[in-house]
Biopython code that builds the backbone (N, CA, C, O; Angstrom):
import numpy as np
from Bio.PDB.StructureBuilder import StructureBuilder

atoms = [
    (1, "MET", "N", (62.292, 170.372, 231.751)),
    (1, "MET", "CA", (62.925, 170.800, 230.121)),
    (1, "MET", "C", (62.318, 169.938, 229.416)),
    (1, "MET", "O", (61.681, 168.975, 229.844)),
    (2, "ARG", "N", (62.479, 170.228, 228.366)),
    (2, "ARG", "CA", (61.774, 168.988, 226.760)),
    (2, "ARG", "C", (63.140, 169.590, 226.149)),
    (2, "ARG", "O", (63.564, 170.712, 226.429)),
    (3, "TYR", "N", (63.579, 168.955, 225.537)),
    (3, "TYR", "CA", (64.829, 169.148, 224.151)),
    (3, "TYR", "C", (64.118, 168.331, 223.272)),
    (3, "TYR", "O", (63.614, 167.215, 223.398)),
    (4, "SER", "N", (64.178, 169.024, 222.477)),
    (4, "SER", "CA", (64.047, 168.863, 220.928)),
    (4, "SER", "C", (64.778, 167.946, 219.823)),
    (4, "SER", "O", (64.389, 167.428, 218.776)),
    (5, "SER", "N", (66.360, 167.980, 220.706)),
    (5, "SER", "CA", (67.253, 167.023, 219.634)),
    (5, "SER", "C", (68.191, 166.012, 220.354)),
    (5, "SER", "O", (68.145, 165.975, 221.584)),
    (6, "PHE", "N", (68.666, 165.551, 219.977)),
    (6, "PHE", "CA", (69.951, 164.982, 221.464)),
    (6, "PHE", "C", (71.005, 165.681, 221.425)),
    (6, "PHE", "O", (71.798, 165.707, 222.366)),
    (7, "ALA", "N", (71.215, 166.559, 219.979)),
    (7, "ALA", "CA", (72.388, 168.015, 220.044)),
    (7, "ALA", "C", (71.865, 168.512, 221.356)),
    (7, "ALA", "O", (72.585, 168.914, 222.271)),
    (8, "GLU", "N", (70.859, 168.469, 221.373)),
    (8, "GLU", "CA", (70.279, 169.950, 222.009)),
    (8, "GLU", "C", (70.663, 169.263, 223.798)),
    (8, "GLU", "O", (71.255, 169.731, 224.771)),
    (9, "PHE", "N", (69.952, 167.951, 223.510)),
    (9, "PHE", "CA", (70.306, 167.322, 224.776)),
    (9, "PHE", "C", (72.097, 167.025, 225.641)),
    (9, "PHE", "O", (72.356, 166.754, 226.814)),
    (10, "TYR", "N", (72.789, 167.181, 224.736)),
    (10, "TYR", "CA", (73.872, 165.974, 225.516)),
    (10, "TYR", "C", (74.903, 167.030, 226.088)),
    (10, "TYR", "O", (75.871, 166.665, 226.756)),
    (11, "PRO", "N", (74.608, 168.570, 225.746)),
    (11, "PRO", "CA", (75.512, 169.496, 226.586)),
    (11, "PRO", "C", (74.816, 169.129, 228.415)),
    (11, "PRO", "O", (75.418, 168.962, 229.476)),
    (12, "PHE", "N", (73.900, 169.125, 228.207)),
    (12, "PHE", "CA", (72.721, 168.710, 229.825)),
    (12, "PHE", "C", (73.177, 167.604, 230.643)),
    (12, "PHE", "O", (73.287, 167.546, 231.867)),
    (13, "TYR", "N", (73.495, 166.481, 229.489)),
    (13, "TYR", "CA", (73.983, 165.193, 230.190)),
    (13, "TYR", "C", (75.577, 165.277, 230.147)),
    (13, "TYR", "O", (76.014, 164.482, 230.980)),
    (14, "LEU", "N", (76.590, 165.935, 229.496)),
    (14, "LEU", "CA", (77.732, 165.901, 230.157)),
    (14, "LEU", "C", (77.379, 166.548, 231.552)),
    (14, "LEU", "O", (77.622, 165.814, 232.510)),
    (15, "GLY", "N", (76.777, 167.957, 231.882)),
    (15, "GLY", "CA", (76.797, 168.639, 232.997)),
    (15, "GLY", "C", (75.944, 167.729, 233.975)),
    (15, "GLY", "O", (75.434, 168.231, 234.976)),
    (16, "GLU", "N", (75.807, 166.492, 233.699)),
    (16, "GLU", "CA", (74.938, 165.739, 235.094)),
    (16, "GLU", "C", (76.221, 164.657, 235.483)),
    (16, "GLU", "O", (76.399, 164.088, 236.560)),
    (17, "HIS", "N", (77.051, 164.571, 234.231)),
    (17, "HIS", "CA", (78.561, 163.400, 234.977)),
    (17, "HIS", "C", (79.872, 164.715, 234.779)),
    (17, "HIS", "O", (80.742, 164.961, 233.944)),
    (18, "ALA", "N", (79.276, 165.473, 236.393)),
    (18, "ALA", "CA", (80.893, 166.523, 235.779)),
    (18, "ALA", "C", (81.425, 165.632, 236.626)),
    (18, "ALA", "O", (82.611, 165.614, 236.299)),
    (19, "GLN", "N", (81.262, 164.796, 237.614)),
    (19, "GLN", "CA", (82.300, 163.834, 238.615)),
    (19, "GLN", "C", (83.286, 163.363, 237.690)),
    (19, "GLN", "O", (82.809, 162.963, 236.628)),
    (20, "PRO", "N", (84.285, 163.314, 237.780)),
    (20, "PRO", "CA", (85.386, 162.032, 236.634)),
    (20, "PRO", "C", (84.908, 160.532, 237.578)),
    (20, "PRO", "O", (85.184, 159.484, 236.994)),
    (21, "ALA", "N", (84.342, 160.413, 238.730)),
    (21, "ALA", "CA", (84.010, 159.191, 239.321)),
    (21, "ALA", "C", (82.730, 158.633, 238.708)),
    (21, "ALA", "O", (82.472, 157.453, 238.468)),
    (22, "THR", "N", (82.100, 159.541, 238.535)),
    (22, "THR", "CA", (80.841, 159.095, 237.315)),
    (22, "THR", "C", (80.634, 158.818, 236.545)),
    (22, "THR", "O", (79.708, 158.045, 236.298)),
    (23, "ARG", "N", (81.746, 159.535, 235.392)),
    (23, "ARG", "CA", (82.409, 158.925, 234.170)),
    (23, "ARG", "C", (82.953, 157.684, 234.424)),
    (23, "ARG", "O", (82.663, 156.822, 233.596)),
    (24, "ARG", "N", (83.811, 157.286, 235.536)),
    (24, "ARG", "CA", (84.485, 156.309, 235.927)),
    (24, "ARG", "C", (83.604, 154.798, 235.646)),
    (24, "ARG", "O", (83.763, 153.930, 234.788)),
    (25, "MET", "N", (82.640, 154.924, 236.756)),
    (25, "MET", "CA", (81.369, 154.024, 236.734)),
    (25, "MET", "C", (80.410, 153.752, 235.599)),
    (25, "MET", "O", (79.825, 152.699, 235.345)),
    (26, "HIS", "N", (80.381, 154.508, 235.187)),
    (26, "HIS", "CA", (79.611, 154.423, 233.593)),
    (26, "HIS", "C", (80.425, 154.024, 232.060)),
    (26, "HIS", "O", (80.172, 153.623, 230.924)),
    (27, "PHE", "N", (81.384, 154.380, 232.793)),
    (27, "PHE", "CA", (82.585, 153.595, 232.106)),
    (27, "PHE", "C", (82.261, 152.078, 231.897)),
    (27, "PHE", "O", (81.790, 151.311, 231.058)),
    (28, "ALA", "N", (82.790, 152.099, 233.154)),
    (28, "ALA", "CA", (83.033, 150.515, 233.562)),
    (28, "ALA", "C", (81.592, 149.917, 233.188)),
    (28, "ALA", "O", (81.522, 149.080, 232.288)),
    (29, "GLY", "N", (80.342, 150.375, 233.930)),
    (29, "GLY", "CA", (79.213, 149.992, 233.906)),
    (29, "GLY", "C", (79.110, 149.365, 232.417)),
    (29, "GLY", "O", (79.041, 148.139, 232.323)),
    (30, "SER", "N", (79.096, 150.223, 231.168)),
    (30, "SER", "CA", (79.404, 149.732, 229.904)),
    (30, "SER", "C", (79.955, 149.439, 229.072)),
    (30, "SER", "O", (79.707, 149.568, 227.873)),
    (31, "ALA", "N", (81.379, 148.686, 229.949)),
    (31, "ALA", "CA", (82.508, 147.979, 229.139)),
    (31, "ALA", "C", (81.652, 146.810, 229.408)),
    (31, "ALA", "O", (81.133, 146.124, 228.527)),
    (32, "LEU", "N", (81.495, 146.564, 231.088)),
    (32, "LEU", "CA", (80.606, 145.364, 231.742)),
    (32, "LEU", "C", (79.559, 144.531, 230.747)),
    (32, "LEU", "O", (79.442, 143.319, 230.565)),
    (33, "ALA", "N", (78.835, 145.683, 230.169)),
    (33, "ALA", "CA", (77.818, 145.224, 229.365)),
    (33, "ALA", "C", (78.098, 144.987, 228.302)),
    (33, "ALA", "O", (77.709, 143.957, 227.751)),
    (34, "LEU", "N", (78.654, 145.644, 227.872)),
    (34, "LEU", "CA", (79.317, 144.959, 225.705)),
    (34, "LEU", "C", (79.625, 143.322, 226.296)),
    (34, "LEU", "O", (78.991, 142.336, 225.921)),
    (35, "LEU", "N", (80.703, 143.311, 227.259)),
    (35, "LEU", "CA", (81.082, 141.940, 227.894)),
    (35, "LEU", "C", (80.129, 141.082, 228.436)),
    (35, "LEU", "O", (80.464, 139.898, 228.463)),
    (36, "CYS", "N", (78.674, 141.455, 229.017)),
    (36, "CYS", "CA", (77.579, 140.595, 229.289)),
    (36, "CYS", "C", (76.888, 140.279, 227.703)),
    (36, "CYS", "O", (76.739, 139.123, 227.305)),
    (37, "LEU", "N", (76.614, 141.131, 227.123)),
    (37, "LEU", "CA", (76.198, 140.963, 225.657)),
    (37, "LEU", "C", (77.311, 140.212, 224.653)),
    (37, "LEU", "O", (76.747, 139.685, 223.695)),
    (38, "LEU", "N", (78.485, 140.078, 224.658)),
    (38, "LEU", "CA", (79.235, 139.257, 223.776)),
    (38, "LEU", "C", (78.715, 137.698, 224.738)),
    (38, "LEU", "O", (78.076, 136.763, 224.257)),
    (39, "ALA", "N", (79.094, 137.782, 225.818)),
    (39, "ALA", "CA", (79.082, 136.401, 226.623)),
    (39, "ALA", "C", (77.579, 135.730, 225.965)),
    (39, "ALA", "O", (77.424, 134.562, 225.611)),
    (40, "ALA", "N", (76.428, 136.969, 225.916)),
    (40, "ALA", "CA", (75.206, 136.085, 225.396)),
    (40, "ALA", "C", (75.062, 135.598, 223.963)),
    (40, "ALA", "O", (74.345, 134.629, 223.713)),
    (41, "VAL", "N", (75.883, 136.402, 222.800)),
    (41, "VAL", "CA", (76.181, 135.758, 221.797)),
    (41, "VAL", "C", (77.076, 134.428, 221.624)),
    (41, "VAL", "O", (76.867, 133.444, 220.915)),
    (42, "ILE", "N", (77.952, 134.665, 222.346)),
    (42, "ILE", "CA", (78.747, 133.039, 222.604)),
    (42, "ILE", "C", (78.378, 131.778, 222.581)),
    (42, "ILE", "O", (78.535, 130.847, 221.791)),
    (43, "THR", "N", (77.413, 132.042, 224.462)),
    (43, "THR", "CA", (76.620, 131.323, 224.704)),
    (43, "THR", "C", (75.282, 130.716, 224.541)),
    (43, "THR", "O", (74.564, 129.859, 225.056)),
    (44, "GLY", "N", (75.295, 131.602, 223.543)),
    (44, "GLY", "CA", (73.454, 131.508, 223.606)),
    (44, "GLY", "C", (72.791, 131.466, 224.678)),
    (44, "GLY", "O", (71.616, 131.104, 224.615)),
    (45, "ASN", "N", (73.337, 131.801, 225.852)),
    (45, "ASN", "CA", (72.330, 132.138, 227.271)),
    (45, "ASN", "C", (72.128, 133.302, 227.197)),
    (45, "ASN", "O", (72.987, 134.181, 227.136)),
    (46, "LEU", "N", (70.238, 133.517, 227.193)),
    (46, "LEU", "CA", (70.138, 135.159, 227.247)),
    (46, "LEU", "C", (70.067, 135.304, 228.654)),
    (46, "LEU", "O", (69.543, 136.384, 228.929)),
    (47, "ARG", "N", (70.435, 134.546, 229.810)),
    (47, "ARG", "CA", (70.667, 135.289, 230.923)),
    (47, "ARG", "C", (71.943, 136.437, 230.957)),
    (47, "ARG", "O", (72.448, 137.046, 231.900)),
    (48, "TRP", "N", (72.123, 136.441, 230.023)),
    (48, "TRP", "CA", (73.698, 137.382, 230.356)),
    (48, "TRP", "C", (72.702, 138.640, 229.892)),
    (48, "TRP", "O", (73.082, 139.641, 230.499)),
    (49, "LEU", "N", (71.566, 138.945, 229.036)),
    (49, "LEU", "CA", (71.229, 140.027, 228.952)),
    (49, "LEU", "C", (71.017, 140.823, 230.224)),
    (49, "LEU", "O", (71.439, 141.969, 230.379)),
    (50, "GLY", "N", (70.433, 140.235, 230.989)),
    (50, "GLY", "CA", (70.194, 140.515, 232.364)),
    (50, "GLY", "C", (71.200, 141.479, 233.104)),
    (50, "GLY", "O", (71.099, 142.628, 233.534)),
    (51, "GLY", "N", (72.391, 140.374, 233.070)),
    (51, "GLY", "CA", (73.902, 140.897, 233.636)),
    (51, "GLY", "C", (74.163, 142.167, 233.169)),
    (51, "GLY", "O", (74.744, 143.084, 233.751)),
    (52, "ALA", "N", (73.430, 142.119, 231.489)),
    (52, "ALA", "CA", (74.325, 143.983, 230.759)),
    (52, "ALA", "C", (73.079, 144.864, 231.245)),
    (52, "ALA", "O", (73.048, 146.015, 230.811)),
    (53, "LEU", "N", (72.109, 144.477, 232.047)),
    (53, "LEU", "CA", (71.272, 145.550, 232.389)),
    (53, "LEU", "C", (71.732, 145.939, 233.663)),
    (53, "LEU", "O", (71.952, 147.093, 234.031)),
    (54, "LEU", "N", (71.896, 144.647, 234.472)),
    (54, "LEU", "CA", (72.316, 144.891, 235.671)),
    (54, "LEU", "C", (73.444, 145.825, 235.972)),
    (54, "LEU", "O", (73.358, 146.681, 236.853)),
    (55, "CYS", "N", (74.795, 145.599, 235.022)),
    (55, "CYS", "CA", (75.840, 146.267, 234.761)),
    (55, "CYS", "C", (75.913, 148.113, 234.236)),
    (55, "CYS", "O", (76.317, 149.223, 234.582)),
    (56, "GLY", "N", (75.318, 147.501, 233.361)),
    (56, "GLY", "CA", (75.034, 148.572, 232.697)),
    (56, "GLY", "C", (74.342, 150.198, 233.461)),
    (56, "GLY", "O", (75.025, 151.172, 233.779)),
    (57, "TYR", "N", (73.078, 150.081, 233.574)),
    (57, "TYR", "CA", (71.777, 150.857, 234.661)),
    (57, "TYR", "C", (72.606, 150.524, 236.166)),
    (57, "TYR", "O", (72.654, 151.612, 236.740)),
    (58, "GLY", "N", (73.086, 149.767, 236.788)),
    (58, "GLY", "CA", (73.725, 149.388, 238.190)),
    (58, "GLY", "C", (74.766, 150.472, 237.985)),
    (58, "GLY", "O", (74.470, 151.666, 237.968)),
    (59, "PHE", "N", (75.661, 150.134, 237.873)),
    (59, "PHE", "CA", (76.690, 150.958, 237.922)),
    (59, "PHE", "C", (76.613, 152.506, 237.747)),
    (59, "PHE", "O", (77.025, 153.263, 238.626)),
    (60, "ALA", "N", (76.008, 152.998, 236.441)),
    (60, "ALA", "CA", (75.250, 154.223, 236.582)),
    (60, "ALA", "C", (74.996, 155.198, 237.705)),
    (60, "ALA", "O", (75.429, 156.243, 238.191)),
    (61, "TRP", "N", (73.526, 153.770, 237.933)),
    (61, "TRP", "CA", (72.835, 155.091, 238.889)),
    (61, "TRP", "C", (73.235, 155.140, 240.469)),
    (61, "TRP", "O", (72.882, 155.955, 241.321)),
    (62, "ALA", "N", (74.405, 153.582, 240.626)),
    (62, "ALA", "CA", (74.783, 153.993, 241.782)),
    (62, "ALA", "C", (76.510, 155.243, 242.017)),
    (62, "ALA", "O", (77.092, 155.641, 243.026)),
    (63, "ALA", "N", (76.786, 155.485, 240.319)),
    (63, "ALA", "CA", (77.633, 156.331, 240.588)),
    (63, "ALA", "C", (76.733, 157.609, 241.042)),
    (63, "ALA", "O", (76.880, 158.242, 242.087)),
    (64, "HIS", "N", (75.720, 157.859, 239.972)),
    (64, "HIS", "CA", (74.719, 159.013, 240.531)),
    (64, "HIS", "C", (75.141, 159.201, 242.015)),
    (64, "HIS", "O", (76.038, 159.883, 242.512)),
    (65, "LEU", "N", (73.769, 157.993, 242.821)),
    (65, "LEU", "CA", (73.544, 158.602, 244.179)),
    (65, "LEU", "C", (74.779, 158.710, 244.918)),
    (65, "LEU", "O", (74.678, 159.512, 245.846)),
    (66, "LEU", "N", (76.235, 158.011, 244.781)),
    (66, "LEU", "CA", (77.312, 158.399, 245.119)),
    (66, "LEU", "C", (78.377, 159.462, 245.244)),
    (66, "LEU", "O", (78.919, 159.810, 246.294)),
    (67, "PHE", "N", (78.654, 160.037, 243.762)),
    (67, "PHE", "CA", (79.309, 160.926, 243.453)),
    (67, "PHE", "C", (78.603, 162.321, 242.881)),
    (67, "PHE", "O", (79.054, 163.406, 243.248)),
    (68, "GLU", "N", (77.687, 162.259, 242.138)),
    (68, "GLU", "CA", (76.789, 163.377, 241.591)),
    (68, "GLU", "C", (76.236, 163.638, 242.523)),
    (68, "GLU", "O", (76.814, 164.483, 243.205)),
    (69, "LYS", "N", (75.149, 163.217, 242.970)),
    (69, "LYS", "CA", (74.291, 163.464, 244.341)),
    (69, "LYS", "C", (72.983, 163.879, 243.120)),
    (69, "LYS", "O", (72.507, 165.014, 243.144)),
    (70, "ASN", "N", (72.639, 163.152, 242.399)),
    (70, "ASN", "CA", (71.611, 163.874, 241.394)),
    (70, "ASN", "C", (70.852, 162.563, 241.035)),
    (70, "ASN", "O", (71.267, 161.447, 241.344)),
    (71, "ARG", "N", (69.791, 162.787, 240.406)),
    (71, "ARG", "CA", (68.696, 161.700, 239.908)),
    (71, "ARG", "C", (68.737, 161.309, 238.212)),
    (71, "ARG", "O", (68.063, 161.816, 237.315)),
    (72, "PRO", "N", (69.781, 160.219, 238.120)),
    (72, "PRO", "CA", (69.968, 159.755, 237.001)),
    (72, "PRO", "C", (68.669, 160.641, 235.916)),
    (72, "PRO", "O", (67.537, 161.040, 236.188)),
    (73, "ALA", "N", (69.396, 160.679, 234.774)),
    (73, "ALA", "CA", (68.343, 161.257, 233.775)),
    (73, "ALA", "C", (67.875, 160.645, 232.581)),
    (73, "ALA", "O", (67.411, 161.154, 231.561)),
    (74, "THR", "N", (68.183, 158.889, 233.044)),
    (74, "THR", "CA", (67.728, 157.966, 232.412)),
    (74, "THR", "C", (65.660, 157.897, 232.861)),
    (74, "THR", "O", (64.983, 157.061, 232.262)),
    (75, "PHE", "N", (65.045, 158.754, 233.801)),
    (75, "PHE", "CA", (63.853, 158.200, 234.542)),
    (75, "PHE", "C", (63.429, 159.722, 234.003)),
    (75, "PHE", "O", (62.304, 160.041, 234.388)),
    (76, "ARG", "N", (64.055, 160.649, 233.249)),
    (76, "ARG", "CA", (63.779, 161.632, 232.317)),
    (76, "ARG", "C", (63.509, 161.762, 231.153)),
    (76, "ARG", "O", (62.576, 162.449, 230.736)),
    (77, "TYR", "N", (64.158, 161.225, 230.582)),
    (77, "TYR", "CA", (64.809, 161.118, 229.254)),
    (77, "TYR", "C", (65.612, 159.552, 228.659)),
    (77, "TYR", "O", (66.807, 159.408, 228.401)),
    (78, "PRO", "N", (64.594, 158.596, 228.569)),
    (78, "PRO", "CA", (64.973, 157.326, 228.473)),
    (78, "PRO", "C", (66.164, 156.846, 227.064)),
    (78, "PRO", "O", (67.238, 156.267, 227.229)),
    (79, "LEU", "N", (65.500, 157.348, 225.570)),
    (79, "LEU", "CA", (66.255, 157.267, 224.963)),
    (79, "LEU", "C", (67.453, 158.438, 224.922)),
    (79, "LEU", "O", (68.447, 157.936, 224.397)),
    (80, "TYR", "N", (67.659, 159.657, 225.255)),
    (80, "TYR", "CA", (68.181, 160.503, 224.838)),
    (80, "TYR", "C", (69.154, 160.055, 225.807)),
    (80, "TYR", "O", (70.318, 160.029, 225.406)),
    (81, "SER", "N", (68.834, 159.551, 227.487)),
    (81, "SER", "CA", (69.989, 159.567, 228.271)),
    (81, "SER", "C", (71.007, 157.939, 227.524)),
    (81, "SER", "O", (72.220, 157.846, 227.339)),
    (82, "PHE", "N", (70.269, 157.237, 227.346)),
    (82, "PHE", "CA", (70.807, 155.727, 226.564)),
    (82, "PHE", "C", (71.754, 156.025, 225.413)),
    (82, "PHE", "O", (72.737, 155.328, 225.159)),
    (83, "MET", "N", (71.333, 157.279, 224.627)),
    (83, "MET", "CA", (72.372, 157.527, 223.438)),
    (83, "MET", "C", (73.809, 158.211, 224.568)),
    (83, "MET", "O", (74.991, 157.909, 224.738)),
    (84, "GLY", "N", (73.008, 159.087, 225.043)),
    (84, "GLY", "CA", (74.127, 159.715, 225.840)),
    (84, "GLY", "C", (75.349, 159.077, 226.523)),
    (84, "GLY", "O", (76.499, 159.512, 226.478)),
    (85, "ASP", "N", (74.909, 157.956, 227.175)),
    (85, "ASP", "CA", (76.008, 157.010, 227.738)),
    (85, "ASP", "C", (76.884, 156.089, 226.712)),
    (85, "ASP", "O", (77.782, 155.375, 227.160)),
    (86, "TRP", "N", (76.611, 156.131, 225.437)),
    (86, "TRP", "CA", (77.031, 155.281, 224.912)),
    (86, "TRP", "C", (78.087, 156.601, 224.055)),
    (86, "TRP", "O", (79.316, 156.567, 224.001)),
    (87, "LYS", "N", (77.368, 157.476, 223.573)),
    (87, "LYS", "CA", (78.258, 158.838, 222.704)),
    (87, "LYS", "C", (79.392, 158.651, 223.879)),
    (87, "LYS", "O", (80.354, 157.913, 223.666)),
    (88, "MET", "N", (79.238, 159.377, 225.185)),
    (88, "MET", "CA", (80.249, 159.775, 226.228)),
    (88, "MET", "C", (81.141, 158.449, 226.401)),
    (88, "MET", "O", (82.307, 158.759, 226.643)),
    (89, "PHE", "N", (80.911, 156.927, 226.342)),
    (89, "PHE", "CA", (81.319, 156.229, 226.180)),
    (89, "PHE", "C", (82.892, 156.256, 225.165)),
    (89, "PHE", "O", (84.088, 156.028, 225.347)),
    (90, "PHE", "N", (82.052, 156.652, 224.128)),
    (90, "PHE", "CA", (82.903, 156.349, 223.024)),
    (90, "PHE", "C", (83.928, 157.239, 223.035)),
    (90, "PHE", "O", (85.075, 157.059, 222.625)),
    (91, "GLU", "N", (83.412, 158.292, 223.567)),
    (91, "GLU", "CA", (84.431, 160.162, 223.750)),
    (91, "GLU", "C", (85.239, 159.386, 224.891)),
    (91, "GLU", "O", (86.096, 158.612, 224.466)),
    (92, "ILE", "N", (85.121, 159.461, 226.007)),
    (92, "ILE", "CA", (86.320, 158.803, 226.797)),
    (92, "ILE", "C", (87.261, 157.781, 226.069)),
    (92, "ILE", "O", (88.469, 158.017, 226.107)),
    (93, "LEU", "N", (86.787, 156.596, 225.368)),
    (93, "LEU", "CA", (87.345, 155.653, 224.791)),
    (93, "LEU", "C", (88.186, 156.312, 224.117)),
    (93, "LEU", "O", (89.236, 155.670, 224.102)),
    (94, "THR", "N", (88.345, 157.947, 223.141)),
    (94, "THR", "CA", (88.691, 157.792, 222.406)),
    (94, "THR", "C", (90.062, 159.048, 223.022)),
    (94, "THR", "O", (91.136, 159.363, 222.508)),
    (95, "GLY", "N", (89.417, 159.475, 224.249)),
    (95, "GLY", "CA", (90.564, 160.669, 224.991)),
    (95, "GLY", "C", (89.195, 161.661, 224.913)),
    (95, "GLY", "O", (89.054, 162.249, 225.986)),
    (96, "ARG", "N", (88.238, 161.973, 224.009)),
    (96, "ARG", "CA", (87.894, 163.604, 223.620)),
    (96, "ARG", "C", (87.199, 164.115, 225.510)),
    (96, "ARG", "O", (87.316, 165.265, 225.932)),
    (97, "ILE", "N", (86.658, 163.184, 226.181)),
    (97, "ILE", "CA", (86.806, 163.697, 227.331)),
    (97, "ILE", "C", (87.506, 162.725, 228.284)),
    (97, "ILE", "O", (87.611, 161.508, 228.130)),
    (98, "ALA", "N", (87.853, 163.287, 229.043)),
    (98, "ALA", "CA", (88.697, 162.891, 230.694)),
    (98, "ALA", "C", (88.093, 161.696, 231.372)),
    (98, "ALA", "O", (86.941, 161.627, 231.800)),
    (99, "PHE", "N", (88.875, 160.905, 231.410)),
    (99, "PHE", "CA", (88.899, 159.482, 232.157)),
    (99, "PHE", "C", (89.018, 159.630, 233.873)),
    (99, "PHE", "O", (89.047, 158.622, 234.579)),
]
sb = StructureBuilder()
sb.init_structure("model")
sb.init_model(0)
sb.init_chain("A")
sb.init_seg("    ")
for serial, (resi, resn, name, xyz) in enumerate(atoms, 1):
    if name == "N":
        sb.init_residue(resn, " ", resi, " ")
    sb.init_atom(name, np.array(xyz, "f"), 0.0, 1.0, " ", f" {name:<3s}", serial, name[0])
structure = sb.get_structure()
């Protein structure tokens, strides 16, 4: 299916993250990615950017493999999926989505 907007895509994205363990893994990976980005800024060492990518995508893809048993949306909808990761992160952080 093709989505014409992020607002149209996001309910699909949430459906792909139905298991609490998947959401927790995504949240952990995103939080670690933010810490890696912070380390890159503080140290000036750009290797931390690789760590950010590894944490962010590694935790998410592992969660889909282990818990959801589905293919990550990243492969079909890279931009919307990236946006969805951060929206879901914020909604978990603020209590709008169950952790």
